[in-house]
C-alpha positions as a printed NumPy array, in Angstrom:
array([[  0.   ,   0.   ,   0.   ],
       [  2.818,   2.407,   0.863],
       [  4.508,   1.545,  -2.426],
       [  1.328,   2.327,  -4.37 ],
       [  0.975,   5.673,  -2.596],
       [  4.581,   6.457,  -3.503],
       [  3.91 ,   5.634,  -7.16 ],
       [  0.816,   7.829,  -7.093],
       [  2.814,  10.698,  -5.605],
       [  5.507,  10.3  ,  -8.253],
       [  2.836,  10.247, -10.938],
       [  1.354,  13.512,  -9.661],
       [  4.814,  15.072,  -9.404],
       [  5.705,  14.088, -12.96 ],
       [  2.445,  15.474, -14.282],
       [  2.922,  18.715, -12.357],
       [  6.457,  19.188, -13.694],
       [  5.372,  18.378, -17.244],
       [  2.444,  20.805, -17.018],
       [  4.864,  23.633, -16.259],
       [  6.18 ,  23.301, -19.819],
       [  2.721,  24.238, -21.064],
       [  1.412,  26.645, -18.475],
       [  4.558,  28.643, -17.747],
       [  4.893,  30.162, -21.24 ],
       [  1.121,  30.661, -21.367],
       [  1.165,  32.529, -18.063],
       [  4.186,  34.59 , -19.069],
       [  2.639,  35.569, -22.411],
       [ -0.667,  36.536, -20.839],
       [  1.075,  38.576, -18.157],
       [  3.21 ,  40.468, -20.668],
       [  0.284,  41.   , -23.026],
       [ -2.4  ,  41.946, -20.493],
       [ -0.848,  42.526, -17.054],
       [ -3.857,  44.332, -15.62 ],
       [ -6.181,  41.514, -16.634],
       [ -3.894,  38.923, -15.046],
       [ -3.811,  40.862, -11.801],
       [ -7.615,  40.931, -11.743],
       [ -7.631,  37.233, -12.636],
       [ -5.503,  36.453,  -9.575],
       [ -8.098,  38.158,  -7.376],
       [-11.024,  36.306,  -8.924],
       [ -9.396,  32.868,  -8.792],
       [ -8.843,  33.081,  -5.029],
       [-12.607,  33.182,  -4.634],
       [-12.948,  29.695,  -6.197],
       [-12.607,  26.351,  -4.499],
       [ -8.993,  25.313,  -3.998],
       [ -9.153,  22.589,  -6.673],
       [-10.62 ,  25.047,  -9.181],
       [ -8.052,  27.819,  -8.707],
       [ -5.629,  28.685, -11.525],
       [ -6.592,  25.725, -13.689],
       [ -5.416,  27.381, -16.915],
       [ -2.315,  29.156, -15.552],
       [  0.316,  28.753, -12.876],
       [ -0.512,  30.152,  -9.472],
       [  1.163,  33.558,  -8.941],
       [  3.716,  32.502,  -6.279],
       [  4.645,  29.407,  -8.294],
       [  4.98 ,  31.544, -11.421],
       [  7.366,  33.866,  -9.612],
       [  9.381,  30.996,  -8.144],
       [  9.813,  29.223, -11.497],
       [ 10.806,  32.531, -13.073],
       [ 13.554,  32.953, -10.49 ],
       [ 14.721,  29.39 , -11.162],
       [ 14.957,  30.201, -14.875],
       [ 16.865,  33.409, -14.169],
       [ 19.256,  31.465, -11.963],
       [ 19.722,  28.845, -14.662],
       [ 20.471,  31.557, -17.213],
       [ 23.173,  32.911, -14.93 ],
       [ 24.712,  29.476, -14.427],
       [ 24.699,  28.754, -18.149],
       [ 26.098,  32.089, -19.321],
       [ 28.005,  34.184, -16.836],
       [ 29.965,  31.559, -14.949],
       [ 31.258,  30.154, -18.212],
       [ 31.884,  33.463, -19.946],
       [ 33.458,  35.425, -17.126],
       [ 34.547,  34.619, -13.579],
       [ 32.458,  36.178, -10.837],
       [ 33.348,  36.184,  -7.173],
       [ 30.087,  36.644,  -5.224],
       [ 30.018,  37.483,  -1.516],
       [ 30.738,  34.463,   0.634],
       [ 27.12 ,  34.056,   1.745],
       [ 26.061,  33.823,  -1.914],
       [ 28.831,  31.434,  -2.938],
       [ 26.516,  28.416,  -3.068],
       [ 23.777,  28.159,  -5.667],
       [ 21.18 ,  27.352,  -3.001],
       [ 21.968,  30.485,  -0.994],
       [ 22.007,  32.651,  -4.105],
       [ 18.653,  31.321,  -5.275],
       [ 17.148,  31.736,  -1.801],
       [ 18.389,  35.309,  -1.564],
       [ 17.023,  36.087,  -5.03 ],
       [ 13.621,  34.708,  -4.024],
       [ 13.588,  36.807,  -0.848],
       [ 14.776,  39.912,  -2.704],
       [ 12.137,  39.815,  -5.404],
       [  9.38 ,  38.92 ,  -2.952],
       [  9.853,  42.338,  -1.356],
       [  8.369,  44.019,  -4.439],
       [  4.955,  42.266,  -4.479],
       [  4.83 ,  42.266,  -0.683],
       [  5.428,  46.003,  -0.254],
       [  3.118,  46.863,  -3.159],
       [  0.36 ,  44.801,  -1.552],
       [  0.949,  46.382,   1.855],
       [  0.848,  49.883,   0.383],
       [ -2.433,  49.14 ,  -1.349],
       [ -4.044,  47.852,   1.841],
       [ -2.773,  50.712,   3.987],
       [ -4.028,  53.355,   1.573],
       [ -7.456,  51.723,   1.615],
       [ -7.426,  51.53 ,   5.407],
       [ -7.867,  47.761,   5.388],
       [ -6.653,  45.822,   8.404],
       [ -3.649,  43.721,   7.444],
       [ -3.806,  40.018,   8.215],
       [ -3.046,  36.786,   6.383],
       [ -6.398,  36.792,   4.622],
       [ -6.496,  40.411,   3.461],
       [ -2.853,  40.334,   2.323],
       [ -3.216,  37.242,   0.163],
       [ -5.26 ,  38.747,  -2.691],
       [ -3.092,  41.793,  -3.444],
       [  0.091,  39.771,  -2.915],
       [ -1.012,  37.13 ,  -5.417],
       [ -1.945,  39.836,  -7.919],
       [  1.435,  41.472,  -7.518],
       [  3.328,  38.203,  -8.007],
       [  2.106,  37.949, -11.591],
       [  3.723,  41.223, -12.684],
       [  6.75 ,  40.831, -10.402],
       [  7.782,  37.676, -12.278],
       [  8.543,  39.245, -15.706],
       [ 10.162,  42.167, -13.906],
       [ 12.404,  39.767, -11.973],
       [ 13.265,  37.772, -15.094],
       [ 14.266,  40.715, -17.275],
       [ 16.144,  42.592, -14.551],
       [ 18.029,  39.408, -13.641],
       [ 18.99 ,  38.789, -17.264],
       [ 19.993,  42.433, -17.607],
       [ 22.177,  42.186, -14.516],
       [ 23.806,  39.029, -15.848],
       [ 24.605,  40.642, -19.196],
       [ 26.246,  43.655, -17.562],
       [ 28.764,  41.31 , -15.917],
       [ 30.008,  40.078, -19.303],
       [ 32.798,  42.474, -20.111],
       [ 31.964,  43.477, -23.681],
       [ 30.389,  46.797, -24.718],
       [ 27.5  ,  45.145, -26.568],
       [ 26.429,  42.92 , -23.692],
       [ 26.814,  45.662, -21.102],
       [ 24.695,  48.01 , -23.209],
       [ 22.118,  45.266, -23.781],
       [ 21.977,  44.559, -20.051],
       [ 21.449,  48.209, -19.173],
       [ 18.751,  48.502, -21.854],
       [ 16.93 ,  45.408, -20.558],
       [ 17.123,  46.683, -16.991],
       [ 15.723,  50.062, -18.045],
       [ 12.903,  48.471, -20.044],
       [ 11.958,  46.233, -17.112],
       [ 11.871,  49.169, -14.707],
       [  9.781,  51.259, -17.119],
       [  7.329,  48.406, -17.762],
       [  6.931,  47.621, -14.063],
       [  6.488,  51.289, -13.154],
       [  3.854,  51.737, -15.878],
       [  1.872,  48.636, -14.903],
       [  1.92 ,  49.443, -11.202],
       [  1.063,  53.109, -11.758],
       [ -2.029,  52.165, -13.761],
       [ -2.998,  49.568, -11.165],
       [ -2.68 ,  51.978,  -8.237],
       [ -4.408,  54.781, -10.144],
       [ -7.362,  52.545, -10.931],
       [ -7.787,  50.752,  -7.616],
       [ -7.035,  53.71 ,  -5.368],
       [ -8.704,  56.287,  -7.638],
       [ -5.58 ,  58.425,  -7.802],
       [ -4.342,  60.721, -10.57 ],
       [ -1.541,  59.133, -12.573],
       [  1.255,  61.449, -11.304],
       [  0.406,  60.726,  -7.674],
       [  0.129,  57.004,  -8.362],
       [  3.516,  57.061, -10.105],
       [  5.127,  58.767,  -7.12 ],
       [  3.588,  56.207,  -4.796],
       [  4.913,  53.33 ,  -6.909],
       [  8.374,  54.89 ,  -7.099],
       [  8.384,  55.198,  -3.324],
       [  7.474,  51.534,  -2.889],
       [ 10.105,  50.439,  -5.421],
       [ 12.735,  52.485,  -3.579],
       [ 11.668,  50.936,  -0.272],
       [ 11.917,  47.448,  -1.804],
       [ 15.441,  48.154,  -3.053],
       [ 16.453,  49.387,   0.396],
       [ 14.927,  46.237,   1.941],
       [ 16.943,  44.06 ,  -0.447],
       [ 20.175,  45.86 ,   0.472],
       [ 19.442,  45.634,   4.201],
       [ 18.545,  41.945,   3.922],
       [ 21.828,  41.244,   2.174],
       [ 23.753,  43.213,   4.773],
       [ 22.052,  41.427,   7.667],
       [ 22.717,  38.001,   6.152],
       [ 26.337,  38.854,   5.398],
       [ 26.916,  40.253,   8.893],
       [ 25.224,  37.294,  10.518],
       [ 27.32 ,  34.762,   8.636],
       [ 30.481,  36.739,   9.202],
       [ 29.827,  36.772,  12.946],
       [ 29.016,  33.053,  13.085]])
């Protein structure tokens, strides 16, 4: 009986992994093509039964996690073969680097969701935070992918790749700022300039949080 349960679990795992090959590109394309619609979709799907949620896409957190795995794989395949890179000691292992990247990019959807709730005056708890966080994960994933690829390209010491990396990073920032500004303007009924300033403030806070998290981890490991 235990052996049959193990086979069933392996069968479900294999199907889940294989389904990513179909639903990841579908989710990415839909998010790039209609980001606002995907953010609304994330809200609606959470109102369904658990088994009926996100049946034609990946769930937002899973979409973000797989995106970070792909970005990490791109770095392993390109940069570490093209040019040596000496990361800080706490990021020397692939597991630590991937974990830090996941934490870093989770700050963006988390702080955006918190800002939305606070502006609306909604009490923050696990239930009220889930919907805006899930919505934000959809648009954070392409942002994380393109900025990560851009950062990788800038570490390859040729003018063309450095310029391409900077261009990709700039495009990702502009796209993310535009999407979030429209989202905040619509859902908080704000004029576009004020919404843009709010989004810029949250993005700056997320960047500061990433830097502080890295510093705390580095200091903690150095003291250990």
